[in-house]
C-alpha positions, -999 to 999 in steps of 0.1 A, spaced: -856 -96 -247 -858 -63 -262 -841 -59 -295 -811 -35 -299 -799 -15 -326 -771 -39 -327 -790 -70 -326 -809 -56 -354 -783 -48 -374 -765 -81 -371 -799 -99 -379 -800 -75 -410 -766 -88 -418 -774 -126 -416 -804 -120 -437 -788 -100 -464 -811 -74 -458 -779 -51 -455 -743 -59 -467 -712 -62 -443 -700 -23 -457 -732 -11 -445 -735 -27 -410 -699 -15 -407 -706 22 -417 -736 22 -392 -712 7 -364 -689 36 -373 -717 62 -370 -732 49 -334 -721 58 -302 -708 28 -281 -712 25 -245 -680 27 -225 -674 -8 -207 -643 -2 -188 -623 23 -169 -598 43 -188 -570 40 -166 -545 12 -173 -540 -1 -139 -576 0 -132 -585 -14 -165 -563 -45 -158 -579 -46 -125 -614 -46 -140 -603 -72 -168 -587 -96 -141 -621 -91 -121 -644 -97 -151 -625 -130 -157 -631 -143 -120 -670 -130 -122 -679 -119 -155 -707 -90 -159 -737 -98 -179 -739 -88 -216 -743 -53 -219 -773 -48 -243 -763 -23 -275 -727 -28 -266 -699 -49 -285 -709 -75 -261 -738 -86 -288 -713 -89 -315 -691 -111 -295 -721 -134 -287 -731 -135 -323 -696 -147 -332 -698 -172 -304 -731 -185 -317 -714 -188 -353 -739 -163 -365 -712 -142 -379 -677 -154 -392 -640 -144 -380 -638 -123 -410 -674 -103 -403 -664 -102 -366 -629 -83 -375 -644 -59 -397 -674 -49 -371 -643 -48 -343 -625 -24 -367 -656 -4 -371 -662 -3 -334 -625 8 -330 -632 35 -354 -663 49 -336 -648 48 -304 -617 69 -316 -635 94 -335 -656 101 -304 -626 106 -283 -613 133 -305 
């Protein structure tokens, strides 16, 4: 498996090479892949279908953060900080 920027940042966080604030700042500064349609009805259809037959994790996406949390590599508090940083990046890109 090829390492992604997200994977590398999470590994640096776990190793203590980067602080939570540094990783969150880098998450805010990067471009995140769009994973779902914007239309609400379409998004709801997409979400329902994803529960039936989930797509594989998208490398370089927030899927990697969720997987790290699921494995116990990051805490709930860290997950929340990183989720907010990703939301900030997506909101900034939409402006």
